[in-house]
N, C-alpha and C positions, 0 to 999 in steps of 0.2 A: 585500442589494443590490436587492431588490424588496419591496414590501409584501405580506406573506402573512398570512392570518388566524391567530389564536392556535391554532385547532384543527388547523391544518396542522402546527404545531410539536408538538402533542400526538400527532398521527398519525405524524409522523416518529419521535418517541420510541418509540412502540409498534412501528413497523417495526424500529427498531434493537434494541429489547429482544428481539423475536422472532428477528432475525438473529443477535444475539449468542448466543442459546441454540441456534442451528443449526436452527431450525424454519422452513424455507423455505415450507412450506404455510401457516403462520401469517402470514408476510410477504405471501404472495400474497393470502390472505384479507383482510388489513388493507387492502391496495391495492384489492381488490375492493369492500370496504365504503366506502372513500373515493370510488371512482368511482360507486358506487350513490347515495351521498349528495350528492356535489358535481360529478360528471361528470369529464371529462378535466382540467378546470381544477384540480380537487382533487388529482389525481395529479401534475399539474405543480407545484403548491405544495409537496407533500410531497417530490417529487424535488429541487426547488430547495433545500429545507431540508436534505436529505441531502447535496447538493453543498456547501452552506455548512458543514456539519459536517465533511465530508471535507477541505475546503480550509483551514478556520480563518480567521484574519485575512487579508484580501486587502490587500496593500500598495497604496497609492494610486499613481496616475500611470501613464499609458502602457498600451500593449497588452502582454499577457503571452503567452508561448509556453510550453506545458507539454511536457515530453519524456515520451513513452511508447514506450520501445524495443520494437521488434517489432510495433507497432500495425497495420501494414499486413497482417500475417499472422494477426492475432487474429480470433477469432470476431466475428460481427456485434454481439452484445450488449456485448462488451468494447470494440470500436471506438466504439460508441454512447456508452458511459459516458465514455470519454476525451474525446470531442467535446463531450458535454454538460457535463462538468466544465470544459473549456476555455471553453465559452460562458459558464458561470457566472462564472469568474474574470474574464473580459473584459466582463461585463455585456452580453453579446451576446444579447439576448432573441430577435431574429429567427432566429438560428441554433438556439437552444434550441427554439423553437417549430417550426422546420422539422424538427429531429430527432424531436420528438414526433410530428409529422404523418407523417413517413416510417415511423417504427416502427409507428404505427397502421395505415398503409396496407399495410405488410409483414406485419402480424399478429404483430409481435415485441415490442410494448410491454411485455407482462408479463415476458418474459425480460429485457428491458433494465432494467426497474425492479428486478427481482430481482438482476441483476448490479450495479446501482448500490448497492443495500442491502449486498450482499456486499463490494463494494469499499470502502464507507464503514466497515464493521466491520473489514476488514483494515487500513485506515489507522489506525483508532483503536487497534487492538491493536499495530500497529507503533510508534505514538507512546508507548504505555504500556510497551513493552519496554525 
C-alpha cells in the first residue's frame, strides 16, 4: 500500500524469524538496529511490512472496519496494534503516523512493535493451522 525499500522487507523477515522462534530479545534488537540505521522511518517501514503480512491481500474499495473484541479493555500495546493494522488496511497514513508519534511520546513504541511482531506471528500460525 506504500512504497518501502527492499531492506525493510528483509528486516521484517528477520523480525518474523526471531518472533517465530520466540526470541523477543532478538526482535527488539532487530528493531533497534533498524532505528540505528534508518531512524523511526525505518521502524515505520518494517511495521508497515508486518501489517501487510498480517492482513494479506486487502480487498479493494471502500473503508474497512476491523473487529477487535474487547479492544477497549486491552493493554496499550494491543490497542496500538489493532489501530495500526486498521490504519494499514484503510491506507490511512496520517493515523498510522499519529499512532507512531503517540507511542514515541509515551515511550511505548518498543512494546508496540514487539506486540505487532507477536500478533503477526500469531496470525501466521492461525492461518497455517
